[in-house]
C-alpha positions as a Markdown table, in Angstrom:
| # | Residue | x | y | z |
|---|---|---|---|---|
| 1 | Met | 27.6 | -2.2 | 39.7 |
| 2 | Asn | 28.6 | -3.9 | 36.4 |
| 3 | Ile | 25.9 | -5.7 | 34.6 |
| 4 | Asp | 26.8 | -8.6 | 32.3 |
| 5 | Met | 25.6 | -7.6 | 28.9 |
| 6 | Asn | 24.5 | -11.1 | 27.9 |
| 7 | Ile | 22.3 | -11.3 | 31.0 |
| 8 | Leu | 20.8 | -7.9 | 30.2 |
| 9 | Ile | 20.1 | -8.9 | 26.6 |
| 10 | Ser | 18.6 | -12.2 | 27.7 |
| 11 | Gly | 16.4 | -10.5 | 30.2 |
| 12 | Leu | 15.1 | -8.0 | 27.7 |
| 13 | Tyr | 14.4 | -10.8 | 25.3 |
| 14 | Ile | 12.3 | -12.6 | 27.9 |
| 15 | Ile | 10.3 | -9.4 | 28.6 |
| 16 | Ala | 9.8 | -8.9 | 24.8 |
| 17 | Ala | 8.6 | -12.5 | 24.6 |
| 18 | Val | 6.0 | -11.9 | 27.3 |
| 19 | Phe | 4.8 | -8.8 | 25.5 |
| 20 | Phe | 4.5 | -10.8 | 22.3 |
| 21 | Thr | 2.5 | -13.5 | 24.0 |
| 22 | Leu | 0.1 | -11.0 | 25.7 |
| 23 | Gly | -0.2 | -9.1 | 22.4 |
| 24 | Leu | -1.1 | -12.2 | 20.5 |
| 25 | Lys | -3.7 | -13.1 | 23.1 |
| 26 | Gly | -5.2 | -9.6 | 22.7 |
| 27 | Leu | -5.4 | -9.9 | 19.0 |
| 28 | Gly | -7.7 | -12.9 | 19.4 |
| 29 | His | -10.8 | -10.6 | 19.9 |
| 30 | Pro | -11.8 | -7.4 | 18.2 |
| 31 | Arg | -12.4 | -5.6 | 21.5 |
| 32 | Ser | -8.9 | -6.2 | 22.7 |
| 33 | Ala | -7.1 | -6.1 | 19.3 |
| 34 | Val | -5.9 | -2.5 | 19.5 |
| 35 | Gly | -4.3 | -3.1 | 22.9 |
| 36 | Gly | -2.9 | -6.4 | 21.7 |
| 37 | Asn | -1.3 | -4.7 | 18.7 |
| 38 | Leu | 0.2 | -2.0 | 21.0 |
| 39 | Leu | 1.6 | -4.6 | 23.4 |
| 40 | Ser | 3.2 | -6.5 | 20.4 |
| 41 | Ala | 4.7 | -3.2 | 19.1 |
| 42 | Val | 6.2 | -2.5 | 22.5 |
| 43 | Gly | 7.6 | -6.0 | 22.7 |
| 44 | Met | 9.2 | -5.5 | 19.2 |
| 45 | Leu | 10.7 | -2.2 | 20.4 |
| 46 | Ile | 12.3 | -3.9 | 23.4 |
| 47 | Ala | 13.6 | -6.8 | 21.2 |
| 48 | Ile | 15.2 | -4.3 | 18.8 |
| 49 | Val | 16.8 | -2.3 | 21.6 |
| 50 | Ala | 18.2 | -5.5 | 23.1 |
| 51 | Thr | 19.6 | -6.6 | 19.8 |
| 52 | Leu | 21.3 | -3.2 | 19.2 |
| 53 | Leu | 23.0 | -3.6 | 22.6 |
| 54 | Asn | 24.8 | -6.7 | 21.2 |
| 55 | Ser | 28.5 | -6.1 | 21.2 |
| 56 | Gln | 28.9 | -8.0 | 17.9 |
| 57 | Ile | 27.3 | -5.0 | 16.0 |
| 58 | Leu | 30.2 | -3.1 | 14.6 |
| 59 | Ser | 28.5 | -0.1 | 13.0 |
| 60 | Phe | 25.1 | 1.5 | 13.4 |
| 61 | Thr | 25.4 | 3.4 | 10.1 |
| 62 | Trp | 23.5 | 1.0 | 7.9 |
| 63 | Ile | 21.1 | 0.2 | 10.8 |
| 64 | Leu | 20.1 | 3.9 | 11.0 |
| 65 | Val | 19.8 | 4.1 | 7.2 |
| 66 | Gly | 17.5 | 1.1 | 7.3 |
| 67 | Ile | 15.4 | 2.5 | 10.1 |
| 68 | Ala | 15.0 | 5.8 | 8.3 |
| 69 | Ala | 14.1 | 4.2 | 5.0 |
| 70 | Gly | 11.7 | 1.7 | 6.5 |
| 71 | Ser | 10.0 | 4.5 | 8.6 |
| 72 | Leu | 9.6 | 6.6 | 5.5 |
| 73 | Ile | 8.1 | 3.8 | 3.4 |
| 74 | Gly | 5.9 | 2.6 | 6.3 |
| 75 | Thr | 4.5 | 6.1 | 6.9 |
| 76 | Val | 3.7 | 6.6 | 3.2 |
| 77 | Ile | 2.0 | 3.3 | 3.0 |
| 78 | Ala | 0.0 | 3.9 | 6.2 |
| 79 | Leu | -1.2 | 7.3 | 5.0 |
| 80 | Thr | -2.1 | 6.3 | 1.5 |
| 81 | Ile | -3.3 | 2.7 | 1.6 |
| 82 | Lys | -7.0 | 2.2 | 1.2 |
| 83 | Met | -8.8 | -0.2 | 3.5 |
| 84 | Thr | -10.0 | -2.1 | 0.5 |
| 85 | Asp | -6.3 | -2.7 | -0.4 |
| 86 | Met | -5.4 | -3.9 | 3.0 |
| 87 | Pro | -5.6 | -7.7 | 2.2 |
| 88 | Gln | -3.1 | -7.5 | -0.6 |
| 89 | Met | -0.8 | -5.3 | 1.6 |
| 90 | Val | -0.9 | -7.9 | 4.3 |
| 91 | Gly | -0.1 | -10.6 | 1.8 |
| 92 | Leu | 2.9 | -8.5 | 0.5 |
| 93 | Phe | 4.2 | -8.0 | 4.1 |
| 94 | Asn | 4.1 | -11.7 | 4.6 |
| 95 | Gly | 6.3 | -12.0 | 1.5 |
| 96 | Phe | 8.8 | -9.4 | 2.8 |
| 97 | Gly | 9.2 | -11.4 | 6.0 |
| 98 | Gly | 10.0 | -14.5 | 3.9 |
| 99 | Gly | 12.4 | -12.6 | 1.7 |
| 100 | Ala | 14.2 | -11.1 | 4.7 |
| 101 | Ser | 14.7 | -14.7 | 6.1 |
| 102 | Val | 16.3 | -15.8 | 2.8 |
| 103 | Leu | 18.7 | -12.8 | 2.8 |
| 104 | Val | 19.8 | -13.2 | 6.4 |
| 105 | Ala | 20.3 | -17.0 | 6.0 |
| 106 | Thr | 22.2 | -16.5 | 2.8 |
| 107 | Ala | 24.4 | -13.8 | 4.3 |
| 108 | Ala | 25.1 | -16.0 | 7.4 |
| 109 | Leu | 26.2 | -18.9 | 5.2 |
| 110 | Phe | 28.4 | -16.6 | 3.1 |
| 111 | Glu | 30.0 | -15.3 | 6.3 |
| 112 | Ala | 30.5 | -18.8 | 7.6 |
| 113 | Val | 32.1 | -20.5 | 4.6 |
| 114 | Gly | 33.8 | -17.4 | 3.0 |
| 115 | Val | 34.4 | -16.9 | -0.7 |
| 116 | Ser | 37.1 | -19.6 | -0.7 |
| 117 | Ala | 34.9 | -22.1 | 1.1 |
| 118 | Val | 35.9 | -24.2 | 4.2 |
| 119 | Ala | 35.3 | -27.8 | 5.2 |
| 120 | Ala | 31.7 | -28.6 | 5.8 |
| 121 | Ala | 32.7 | -30.3 | 9.1 |
| 122 | Thr | 33.4 | -26.9 | 10.6 |
| 123 | Leu | 29.7 | -25.9 | 10.6 |
| 124 | Ser | 27.2 | -27.3 | 13.0 |
| 125 | Leu | 24.4 | -29.5 | 11.8 |
| 126 | Gln | 21.9 | -27.1 | 13.4 |
| 127 | Phe | 23.3 | -24.2 | 11.4 |
| 128 | Ser | 23.1 | -26.2 | 8.1 |
| 129 | Ile | 19.6 | -27.5 | 8.6 |
| 130 | Ala | 18.4 | -24.1 | 9.8 |
| 131 | Thr | 19.9 | -22.4 | 6.8 |
| 132 | Val | 18.2 | -24.8 | 4.4 |
| 133 | Leu | 14.8 | -24.4 | 6.1 |
| 134 | Ser | 15.1 | -20.6 | 6.2 |
| 135 | Ala | 16.0 | -20.4 | 2.5 |
| 136 | Leu | 13.4 | -23.0 | 1.5 |
| 137 | Ile | 10.4 | -21.6 | 3.5 |
| 138 | Gly | 11.4 | -18.0 | 3.0 |
| 139 | Ala | 11.6 | -18.3 | -0.8 |
| 140 | Val | 8.3 | -20.2 | -1.0 |
| 141 | Thr | 6.7 | -17.5 | 1.2 |
| 142 | Phe | 8.2 | -14.6 | -0.8 |
| 143 | Trp | 7.1 | -15.7 | -4.3 |
| 144 | Gly | 3.8 | -17.2 | -3.1 |
| 145 | Ser | 3.0 | -13.9 | -1.4 |
| 146 | Leu | 3.8 | -12.0 | -4.6 |
| 147 | Val | 1.3 | -14.1 | -6.5 |
| 148 | Ala | -1.3 | -13.7 | -3.7 |
| 149 | Phe | -0.7 | -9.9 | -3.9 |
| 150 | Gly | -1.1 | -10.0 | -7.6 |
| 151 | Lys | -4.4 | -11.9 | -7.4 |
| 152 | Leu | -5.9 | -9.6 | -4.8 |
| 153 | Ala | -4.7 | -6.5 | -6.6 |
| 154 | Gly | -6.1 | -7.7 | -9.9 |
| 155 | Ile | -2.7 | -7.9 | -11.5 |
| 156 | Val | -2.9 | -11.7 | -11.8 |
| 157 | Thr | -6.1 | -13.5 | -12.6 |
| 158 | Glu | -8.2 | -14.3 | -9.6 |
| 159 | Lys | -9.3 | -17.6 | -11.1 |
| 160 | Ala | -7.7 | -20.9 | -10.2 |
| 161 | Val | -5.1 | -21.5 | -12.9 |
| 162 | Arg | -4.7 | -25.2 | -13.7 |
| 163 | Tyr | -2.9 | -27.0 | -16.4 |
| 164 | Pro | -2.3 | -30.7 | -17.4 |
| 165 | Gly | 0.3 | -32.3 | -15.1 |
| 166 | Asp | 0.4 | -29.5 | -12.6 |
| 167 | Gln | 0.4 | -31.8 | -9.6 |
| 168 | Val | 3.2 | -33.9 | -11.2 |
| 169 | Met | 5.2 | -30.7 | -11.8 |
| 170 | Lys | 4.8 | -29.7 | -8.1 |
| 171 | Ala | 5.9 | -33.2 | -7.0 |
| 172 | Leu | 9.0 | -33.1 | -9.2 |
| 173 | Val | 10.0 | -29.7 | -8.0 |
| 174 | Gly | 9.4 | -30.8 | -4.4 |
| 175 | Leu | 11.6 | -33.8 | -4.9 |
| 176 | Ala | 14.4 | -31.7 | -6.4 |
| 177 | Ile | 14.2 | -29.3 | -3.5 |
| 178 | Val | 14.6 | -32.2 | -1.0 |
| 179 | Thr | 17.6 | -33.5 | -3.0 |
| 180 | Phe | 19.4 | -30.2 | -3.0 |
| 181 | Ala | 18.4 | -29.5 | 0.6 |
| 182 | Val | 20.1 | -32.8 | 1.7 |
| 183 | Leu | 23.2 | -32.0 | -0.5 |
| 184 | Leu | 23.5 | -28.5 | 1.1 |
| 185 | Val | 23.3 | -30.0 | 4.6 |
| 186 | Leu | 25.9 | -32.5 | 3.8 |
| 187 | Asn | 28.2 | -30.0 | 2.1 |
| 188 | Pro | 27.2 | -26.4 | 3.2 |
| 189 | Ser | 30.4 | -25.0 | 1.7 |
| 190 | Asn | 29.1 | -25.6 | -1.8 |
| 191 | Leu | 27.1 | -22.4 | -2.3 |
| 192 | Leu | 25.8 | -23.5 | -5.7 |
| 193 | Tyr | 23.5 | -25.9 | -3.8 |
| 194 | Leu | 22.1 | -22.9 | -1.9 |
| 195 | Trp | 21.4 | -20.9 | -5.1 |
| 196 | Ile | 19.7 | -23.9 | -6.7 |
| 197 | Leu | 17.6 | -24.5 | -3.6 |
| 198 | Ile | 16.5 | -20.9 | -3.5 |
| 199 | Gly | 15.6 | -21.0 | -7.2 |
| 200 | Leu | 13.6 | -24.2 | -6.9 |
| 201 | Ser | 11.8 | -23.0 | -3.8 |
| 202 | Ser | 10.9 | -19.8 | -5.6 |
| 203 | Ile | 9.4 | -21.9 | -8.4 |
| 204 | Leu | 7.5 | -24.0 | -5.9 |
| 205 | Gly | 6.1 | -20.9 | -4.3 |
| 206 | Leu | 4.7 | -19.8 | -7.6 |
| 207 | Leu | 3.3 | -23.2 | -8.5 |
| 208 | Leu | 1.6 | -23.6 | -5.1 |
| 209 | Thr | -0.2 | -20.2 | -5.3 |
| 210 | Ile | -1.1 | -19.7 | -8.9 |
| 211 | Pro | -3.7 | -22.6 | -8.9 |
| 212 | Ile | -5.5 | -21.2 | -5.9 |
| 213 | Gly | -8.7 | -19.2 | -6.7 |
| 214 | Gly | -9.6 | -15.8 | -5.2 |
| 215 | Ala | -12.2 | -17.3 | -2.8 |
| 216 | Asp | -9.4 | -19.1 | -1.0 |
| 217 | Met | -7.3 | -16.0 | -0.4 |
| 218 | Pro | -8.3 | -15.7 | 3.3 |
| 219 | Ile | -6.9 | -19.2 | 3.8 |
| 220 | Val | -3.8 | -18.5 | 1.7 |
| 221 | Ile | -3.0 | -15.3 | 3.5 |
| 222 | Ala | -3.2 | -17.0 | 6.9 |
| 223 | Leu | -1.0 | -19.8 | 5.6 |
| 224 | Leu | 1.6 | -17.5 | 4.1 |
| 225 | Asn | 1.7 | -15.6 | 7.4 |
| 226 | Ser | 2.5 | -18.9 | 9.1 |
| 227 | Tyr | 5.2 | -19.6 | 6.6 |
| 228 | Ser | 6.8 | -16.2 | 7.2 |
| 229 | Gly | 6.9 | -17.0 | 11.0 |
| 230 | Leu | 8.4 | -20.4 | 10.4 |
| 231 | Ala | 11.0 | -18.9 | 8.1 |
| 232 | Ala | 11.8 | -16.3 | 10.8 |
| 233 | Ala | 12.1 | -19.0 | 13.5 |
| 234 | Ala | 14.5 | -21.0 | 11.3 |
| 235 | Thr | 16.6 | -17.8 | 10.7 |
| 236 | Gly | 16.7 | -17.4 | 14.5 |
| 237 | Phe | 18.5 | -20.8 | 14.7 |
| 238 | Val | 20.9 | -19.7 | 11.9 |
| 239 | Ile | 22.0 | -16.5 | 13.8 |
| 240 | Asn | 21.4 | -17.9 | 17.3 |
| 241 | Asn | 18.9 | -15.2 | 18.2 |
| 242 | Ala | 16.4 | -16.4 | 20.9 |
| 243 | Ile | 13.8 | -13.7 | 20.4 |
| 244 | Leu | 13.6 | -14.3 | 16.7 |
| 245 | Ile | 13.0 | -18.0 | 17.3 |
| 246 | Ile | 10.3 | -17.1 | 19.8 |
| 247 | Ala | 8.6 | -14.5 | 17.7 |
| 248 | Gly | 8.7 | -16.6 | 14.6 |
| 249 | Ser | 7.3 | -19.6 | 16.4 |
| 250 | Leu | 4.4 | -17.5 | 17.7 |
| 251 | Val | 3.6 | -16.2 | 14.3 |
| 252 | Gly | 3.9 | -19.6 | 12.7 |
| 253 | Ala | 1.7 | -21.3 | 15.3 |
| 254 | Ser | -1.0 | -18.6 | 15.2 |
| 255 | Gly | -1.0 | -18.7 | 11.4 |
| 256 | Ile | -1.5 | -22.4 | 11.4 |
| 257 | Ile | -4.3 | -22.1 | 13.9 |
| 258 | Leu | -6.0 | -19.4 | 11.9 |
| 259 | Thr | -5.6 | -21.4 | 8.7 |
| 260 | Gln | -7.3 | -24.4 | 10.3 |
| 261 | Ile | -10.2 | -22.1 | 11.4 |
| 262 | Met | -10.5 | -20.8 | 7.9 |
| 263 | Cys | -10.5 | -24.3 | 6.4 |
| 264 | Arg | -13.2 | -25.5 | 8.9 |
| 265 | Ala | -15.3 | -22.5 | 7.9 |
| 266 | Met | -15.2 | -23.7 | 4.3 |
| 267 | Asn | -15.5 | -27.4 | 5.2 |
| 268 | Arg | -12.4 | -28.1 | 3.3 |
| 269 | Ser | -9.0 | -29.5 | 4.1 |
| 270 | Leu | -5.8 | -27.6 | 3.7 |
| 271 | Leu | -4.6 | -30.1 | 1.1 |
| 272 | Asn | -7.7 | -29.5 | -0.9 |
| 273 | Val | -7.0 | -25.7 | -0.9 |
| 274 | Leu | -3.4 | -26.2 | -1.9 |
| 275 | Phe | -3.9 | -28.9 | -4.5 |
| 276 | Gly | -7.5 | -28.4 | -5.5 |
| 277 | Gly | -8.5 | -24.8 | -5.8 |
| 278 | Leu | -12.0 | -23.6 | -5.4 |
| 279 | Gly | -13.6 | -23.3 | -8.8 |
| 280 | Ala | -10.8 | -25.3 | -10.4 |
| 281 | Ala | -12.9 | -28.3 | -11.2 |
| 282 | Asp | -15.2 | -28.2 | -14.2 |
| 283 | Asp | -18.8 | -28.2 | -13.2 |
| 284 | Asp | -21.1 | -29.0 | -16.1 |
| 285 | Ser | -23.7 | -30.8 | -14.1 |
| 286 | Gly | -25.3 | -27.9 | -12.4 |
| 287 | Ala | -28.1 | -25.6 | -13.8 |
| 288 | Ser | -27.0 | -22.6 | -15.8 |
| 289 | Ala | -27.6 | -19.0 | -14.8 |
| 290 | Asp | -30.4 | -18.7 | -17.4 |
| 291 | Asp | -32.2 | -21.7 | -15.9 |
| 292 | Ile | -32.0 | -20.3 | -12.4 |
| 293 | Tyr | -32.6 | -16.6 | -13.0 |
| 294 | Ala | -34.9 | -16.5 | -16.1 |
| 295 | Gly | -38.2 | -14.7 | -15.1 |
| 296 | Lys | -37.6 | -15.2 | -11.4 |
| 297 | Val | -35.4 | -12.3 | -10.3 |
| 298 | Lys | -37.4 | -9.4 | -8.7 |
| 299 | Ser | -35.8 | -6.0 | -8.8 |
| 300 | Thr | -36.6 | -3.4 | -6.2 |
| 301 | Ser | -35.9 | 0.2 | -5.3 |
| 302 | Pro | -34.5 | 2.1 | -2.2 |
| 303 | Asp | -38.0 | 3.5 | -1.5 |
| 304 | Glu | -39.6 | 0.0 | -1.5 |
| 305 | Val | -36.8 | -1.4 | 0.7 |
| 306 | Ala | -37.1 | 1.6 | 3.1 |
| 307 | Met | -40.8 | 0.8 | 3.6 |
| 308 | Ile | -40.0 | -2.8 | 4.3 |
| 309 | Leu | -37.4 | -1.8 | 6.9 |
| 310 | Lys | -39.9 | 0.5 | 8.6 |
| 311 | Met | -42.1 | -2.4 | 9.3 |
| 312 | Ala | -39.3 | -4.7 | 10.5 |
| 313 | Gln | -38.4 | -5.6 | 14.1 |
| 314 | Lys | -35.1 | -7.3 | 13.3 |
| 315 | Val | -32.7 | -6.6 | 10.5 |
| 316 | Val | -29.4 | -8.4 | 9.8 |
| 317 | Phe | -26.7 | -7.1 | 7.5 |
| 318 | Val | -24.4 | -9.6 | 5.8 |
| 319 | Pro | -21.4 | -7.8 | 4.5 |
| 320 | Gly | -19.1 | -9.1 | 1.8 |
| 321 | Tyr | -16.2 | -7.9 | -0.3 |
| 322 | Gly | -18.6 | -5.7 | -2.4 |
| 323 | Met | -19.1 | -3.5 | 0.7 |
| 324 | Ala | -15.4 | -3.1 | 1.1 |
| 325 | Val | -14.9 | -2.2 | -2.6 |
| 326 | Ala | -17.6 | 0.4 | -2.5 |
| 327 | Arg | -16.6 | 1.6 | 0.9 |
| 328 | Ala | -20.2 | 1.5 | 2.0 |
| 329 | Gln | -19.5 | 0.9 | 5.7 |
| 330 | Thr | -20.1 | 4.5 | 6.7 |
| 331 | Ala | -23.6 | 4.6 | 5.1 |
| 332 | Val | -24.3 | 1.2 | 6.7 |
| 333 | Arg | -23.5 | 2.7 | 10.1 |
| 334 | Gln | -25.8 | 5.6 | 9.4 |
| 335 | Leu | -28.7 | 3.4 | 8.4 |
| 336 | Thr | -28.0 | 1.2 | 11.4 |
| 337 | Glu | -28.3 | 4.1 | 13.8 |
| 338 | Met | -31.5 | 5.3 | 12.2 |
| 339 | Met | -33.1 | 1.9 | 12.4 |
| 340 | Glu | -32.1 | 1.5 | 16.0 |
| 341 | Ala | -33.4 | 4.9 | 16.9 |
| 342 | Glu | -36.8 | 3.6 | 15.8 |
| 343 | Gly | -36.5 | 0.5 | 18.0 |
| 344 | Ile | -35.4 | -2.0 | 15.2 |
| 345 | Glu | -32.9 | -4.6 | 16.4 |
| 346 | Val | -29.9 | -4.6 | 14.1 |
| 347 | Glu | -27.1 | -7.3 | 13.9 |
| 348 | Phe | -24.4 | -8.3 | 11.5 |
| 349 | Gly | -23.8 | -11.8 | 10.3 |
| 350 | Ile | -20.1 | -12.4 | 9.7 |
| 351 | His | -18.9 | -15.3 | 7.6 |
| 352 | Pro | -15.3 | -16.3 | 8.5 |
| 353 | Val | -14.1 | -16.1 | 4.9 |
| 354 | Ala | -16.0 | -13.0 | 3.8 |
| 355 | Gly | -13.8 | -10.6 | 2.1 |
| 356 | Arg | -10.2 | -11.1 | 1.2 |
| 357 | Met | -8.5 | -11.7 | 4.5 |
| 358 | Pro | -9.4 | -13.2 | 7.9 |
| 359 | Gly | -11.4 | -10.6 | 9.9 |
| 360 | His | -11.8 | -8.3 | 6.9 |
| 361 | Met | -15.4 | -7.4 | 7.6 |
| 362 | Asn | -14.8 | -7.0 | 11.3 |
| 363 | Val | -12.1 | -4.5 | 10.7 |
| 364 | Leu | -14.2 | -2.4 | 8.3 |
| 365 | Leu | -17.2 | -2.3 | 10.7 |
| 366 | Ala | -15.0 | -1.7 | 13.7 |
| 367 | Glu | -13.6 | 1.4 | 12.0 |
| 368 | Glu | -17.1 | 2.8 | 12.0 |
| 369 | Asn | -17.4 | 2.2 | 15.8 |
| 370 | Ile | -20.1 | -0.4 | 15.3 |
| 371 | Ser | -20.4 | -2.3 | 18.6 |
| 372 | Tyr | -18.6 | -5.6 | 18.6 |
| 373 | Asp | -21.6 | -7.1 | 20.3 |
| 374 | Lys | -23.6 | -6.7 | 17.1 |
| 375 | Leu | -21.0 | -8.7 | 15.0 |
| 376 | Lys | -22.3 | -12.3 | 15.2 |
| 377 | Glu | -20.3 | -15.2 | 13.9 |
| 378 | Met | -21.8 | -17.7 | 11.5 |
| 379 | Asp | -22.6 | -20.4 | 14.1 |
| 380 | Ile | -24.3 | -17.8 | 16.4 |
| 381 | Ile | -26.3 | -15.9 | 13.8 |
| 382 | Asn | -27.6 | -18.9 | 11.7 |
| 383 | Pro | -30.2 | -20.2 | 14.1 |
| 384 | Ser | -31.8 | -16.7 | 14.3 |
| 385 | Phe | -32.4 | -16.1 | 10.6 |
| 386 | Gly | -35.8 | -17.9 | 10.8 |
| 387 | Asn | -36.9 | -15.1 | 13.1 |
| 388 | Thr | -35.3 | -12.3 | 11.1 |
| 389 | Asp | -37.6 | -9.9 | 9.2 |
| 390 | Val | -35.1 | -8.5 | 6.8 |
| 391 | Val | -31.6 | -9.6 | 5.7 |
| 392 | Ile | -29.5 | -7.1 | 3.7 |
| 393 | Val | -26.8 | -8.8 | 1.8 |
| 394 | Leu | -24.0 | -6.3 | 0.8 |
| 395 | Gly | -21.8 | -7.7 | -1.9 |
| 396 | Ala | -21.6 | -11.2 | -0.5 |
| 397 | Asn | -22.2 | -14.1 | -2.9 |
| 398 | Asp | -20.7 | -17.6 | -2.3 |
| 399 | Val | -21.0 | -17.3 | 1.5 |
| 400 | Val | -24.8 | -17.1 | 1.1 |
| 401 | Asn | -25.3 | -19.4 | -1.8 |
| 402 | Pro | -27.8 | -22.3 | -1.0 |
| 403 | Leu | -26.0 | -24.5 | -3.5 |
| 404 | Ala | -23.4 | -25.1 | -0.8 |
| 405 | Arg | -25.9 | -27.3 | 1.0 |
| 406 | Glu | -26.0 | -29.8 | -1.9 |
| 407 | Ala | -24.0 | -33.0 | -1.3 |
| 408 | Ser | -22.2 | -32.6 | -4.6 |
| 409 | Gly | -22.3 | -31.0 | -8.0 |
| 410 | Ser | -20.8 | -27.5 | -7.3 |
| 411 | Pro | -17.4 | -26.2 | -6.3 |
| 412 | Ile | -18.8 | -25.0 | -2.9 |
| 413 | Ser | -20.7 | -28.2 | -1.9 |
| 414 | Gly | -20.4 | -28.7 | 1.8 |
| 415 | Met | -19.2 | -25.3 | 2.6 |
| 416 | Pro | -21.0 | -23.8 | 5.6 |
| 417 | Ile | -22.9 | -20.7 | 4.6 |
| 418 | Leu | -25.0 | -18.0 | 6.3 |
| 419 | Asp | -28.6 | -19.2 | 6.1 |
| 420 | Val | -30.0 | -15.9 | 4.9 |
| 421 | Asp | -32.6 | -17.5 | 2.6 |
| 422 | Lys | -34.5 | -18.6 | 5.8 |
| 423 | Ala | -35.3 | -15.0 | 6.7 |
| 424 | Arg | -38.7 | -13.5 | 5.8 |
| 425 | Thr | -37.2 | -11.0 | 3.3 |
| 426 | Val | -33.8 | -10.9 | 1.7 |
| 427 | Val | -32.5 | -7.8 | 0.0 |
| 428 | Val | -29.4 | -8.3 | -2.1 |
| 429 | Ile | -27.4 | -5.2 | -3.0 |
| 430 | Lys | -25.2 | -6.0 | -5.9 |
| 431 | Arg | -24.2 | -4.5 | -9.2 |
| 432 | Ser | -25.3 | -7.4 | -11.3 |
| 433 | Leu | -26.1 | -11.1 | -11.2 |
| 434 | Ser | -22.4 | -12.0 | -11.9 |
| 435 | Pro | -21.2 | -15.0 | -10.0 |
| 436 | Gly | -18.7 | -15.0 | -7.1 |
| 437 | Phe | -15.2 | -16.5 | -7.1 |
| 438 | Ala | -16.7 | -20.0 | -7.4 |
| 439 | Gly | -18.0 | -19.1 | -10.8 |
| 440 | Ile | -21.5 | -20.5 | -10.2 |
| 441 | Pro | -25.0 | -18.9 | -10.2 |
| 442 | Asn | -26.7 | -18.2 | -6.8 |
| 443 | Pro | -30.3 | -19.4 | -6.5 |
| 444 | Leu | -30.8 | -17.0 | -3.6 |
| 445 | Phe | -31.1 | -14.1 | -6.2 |
| 446 | Ala | -34.2 | -15.8 | -7.7 |
| 447 | Ala | -35.8 | -17.0 | -4.4 |
| 448 | Asp | -39.4 | -16.1 | -3.7 |
| 449 | Asn | -38.4 | -14.0 | -0.6 |
| 450 | Ser | -35.5 | -12.2 | -2.3 |
| 451 | Leu | -35.3 | -8.7 | -3.8 |
| 452 | Met | -32.4 | -7.5 | -5.9 |
| 453 | Leu | -31.3 | -3.9 | -5.4 |
| 454 | Phe | -28.9 | -3.4 | -8.3 |
| 455 | Gly | -26.2 | -0.8 | -8.0 |
| 456 | Asp | -23.1 | 0.3 | -6.2 |
| 457 | Ala | -23.3 | -0.7 | -2.6 |
| 458 | Lys | -22.4 | 2.7 | -1.2 |
| 459 | Lys | -24.7 | 4.6 | -3.5 |
| 460 | Met | -27.6 | 2.2 | -2.8 |
| 461 | Val | -27.2 | 2.3 | 1.0 |
| 462 | Glu | -26.9 | 6.1 | 0.9 |
| 463 | Glu | -30.2 | 6.2 | -1.0 |
| 464 | Leu | -31.7 | 3.9 | 1.5 |
| 465 | Val | -30.7 | 6.3 | 4.3 |
| 466 | Thr | -32.5 | 9.1 | 2.5 |
| 467 | Ala | -35.5 | 7.0 | 1.7 |
| 468 | Phe | -35.7 | 5.8 | 5.3 |
| 469 | Lys | -35.7 | 9.4 | 6.6 |
| 470 | Glu | -38.5 | 10.3 | 4.3 |
| 471 | Ala | -40.6 | 7.1 | 4.7 |
C-alpha cells in the first residue's frame, strides 16, 4: 500500500503538535515538569523525523554534520554548566533561537530572489511580511539575549544603563525599522533593505535591553523567550512549515503569559520594565543606609540561631539568588530534614521573581528532592507569616524589603513582597548589608525582630546544621 508522503508528514506534524501541547501543560507545575519536558522532547523528535522525510531535502550531509556538532556542544554544556549559571544559559538559548530565525529567513529570501533579483510581484505578500517579521524579531531577540546573558554573567553591568535622550533614540530606531520593513515588503528583491532592517533591529535589541536592571531579568528572560517563539512562527510562514508555526506560537504565547505573571508579581507594567528599568530613576528622597542601619543591626551566630530553631514550631525559608550563588541548597535540605525529625514544621516561601529566571528557586530546591508541597507561593505563604516562629532569609533582598509597601519614594514601591517582617524572628543570612538590584537599603535588616548572620550562605547553613546537632 502506497502512502502519500505529504499526508504522512502532515500526520506526524499533528502528533508532534499534540506532544508539544501536552508537554507545555506539564511544564506548568513542578511535579509534572519532568514528564512535560520529556513529552516536548519526543514531540520535537517526531517533528524532526517528519521534516527529514521531506523530499525537498537534497542532501543529508550537512544535516548530519549539524546534528553531530550540536549534540557535542549540547553534551559539553549539560555536563559542565553550573546551576547558578543556568539563567544566563537560558537567555543565551533564547538568542540562538532568534538568530536561527534570521538566518533561515535570509536564506529563504536569497533563494527566492537570486543574486540577480527578480520582480517583487513574483513573491507572495505572506512570504514578504513573514520574512520581515522573522528578521526583525529574530535580530531583536538575538542581540537582546546577548545583553541579558552579559548582565547575568557579570560581563555587562547589571545596573540599568540610562542616558539622556534614550527613549527618543529608541523611537527613532523604531521608526526607521518600520520604514525599511515597509520598503522590503513592497520590494523584496532589494536585499539592501533586508540588511539595513537586520542592522537596525539588532541595534534596537541592544537599546531595549541595556537600560533594564538585573532585578528585571526574570521578566526579560520570559519576554525574550516569547520573542524567540514569535520569530520561529514567522519563519514557519516563510518556509511554509506547519509544525514550526505551531511550536513557535506555543512558545510565544507561553512566554507572553509568563511575562505577564512576572509583571504582576512586581506590580509593574511591561512598558515600565522595557522603558523604565528598576533602579533607573534617581531616588534621593529616601533615608540613607547609615540612617537606617546605624546602631540598629544585630549580628548573631550559628549557635544562637540553632537554639532559636530548637524552640520553634514553624520555620520558613525564603531563598534568593544568594542561595544559588553559594550553592547552599544541599545544606538547606539537611537542616530541613533535621528540624522535621524533631517535629518542626518547615516551609519555603517562594517569590515569583526571586533569582535570575522564572522558577529559579523551585528548580534548585527540586534538585534536592524537597517536596513540592513545601514550596509555597507568595500569595499562599504571606498570611501565615504572623504565625511563623522563625523565617530564614537566604540571600534575598528586594523581595523582602518593607520599603516596597510605601506608596512612593523608592524604586520598588508597590511591588508585592514576602511579609517576612511579620514573623516572630527573622534571621537574614547575607555576606554584608549591601543593597539588592534596586540599590536601596533594606529596613528589615535593622528591624527589632531581625538577626543578621553574616557570611557565605552555604558555610553558614552548614554551621547551622552542626550547631543544631549539638544543641
